[in-house]
C-alpha angles and dihedrals in degrees: 000000000000124000096254094051091045092052091045093054094046097046101035090234122130118255088248091056091047091050090052090052091050093048091047090053092049090050091049089054093047093251092287092131133060127246088261093055092047091048092055091050091049090049091051092050091050091048098242134118122227143195098005113189109260108246135151094262094059100042110122125198112254094033112132135196092032117178114197142151118225142167119236114237101167135017124194128201122273113263130197121228135194126191133159094348092312128106140183145134135280136184129187122219128184114214138169148192129195091285101053151300131286137178119242123202114209114201133206111319092013090056089068093060113131100242133163138173112287096028118135113227132191115205118201118190099003123163122227114220135174113231120178090346092305128105123240137172115233117210115189136162091287090058126070126232119195118190120211097346115195104262145140127229091283090063100249127094117260098352099134124166104278091218087068094050136067099239100172136246121340122240142140138248088261090067115118121260112282094035121128110225142184112202136172104229146138133224105251096180138010116220106232103231134117111299090214137072128189119254137168087257095050135271112340131196124260129165128179125197144151114267119206123196094183093266106052143357128239134179111258125199121201122193138191113316092017089060089050088055091047099049098031099234135089125254095257090050091050091051091051092047091051091051092049101041107010133263091283089069089063092049090049089064091067108107103233118200094015117127120239139171101248117202118190150102129281115232138171115248103217095194095052094030093226140103122264137171124238103212114222101172137012132201129185119235116225105235110237096027090107121028115202113237090227091060090051090050091050092050091049091051091052091050092050 
């Protein structure tokens, strides 16, 4: 769920009204913050919380389409079930994160997953239920289960702290074509087109979206491994997800309104007669590492 939709649901305002509030806040702060930063300030002013990280401690029964990373601590045997003329298989797995433990029920095809203690699993589209007064996550054929995805401690593949990496020369989106740049930006919009292109070595990943550095927007193009970093799953997993739920499900994994360090090269798109950036590397920014002076000033004004 993106920030704007989350705010809309919690405030009763339309997404258009929420967008206007966010843009007004960015204008007030001279566009020195991203949409995400402005959204959090608007949420604070309206007295609501948004976009809480999904962890065991905040899973609520009835919640659907849950995406969460967990570590397996116990795996039971596969059992067969029959009910009302229907039959299938189920397996129970206990898993945890740093906030607690929870049981997961794997149904039918998912029950056959090759799991063992210590595995890391990523659940996409799980359903939280209450059984016997205890919560559980149900993972059926309409959900996706990824075993030992490539990921770092922050739960997303390859998103190391940029301060520990040599990420190349700095520059902005206003750099001339041919320039290598490193920019702090967020994806403000995903262009809804197929996330795959044909290649001699099979279908490959491609995602296009609008990148915003707080001052201007530019079309960004992500290919192959960079897309894997962006959406958090490998190419073969993305292909399987698209077959099961449609290509839109792959695009929905793109984290809109989250700030990243974007490393790439500016080029001129001849067909569209505009500049774009071909993204070569991507690094997640730890929220709170750098506090914008404008935010501090705003807080001080509110205190006064």
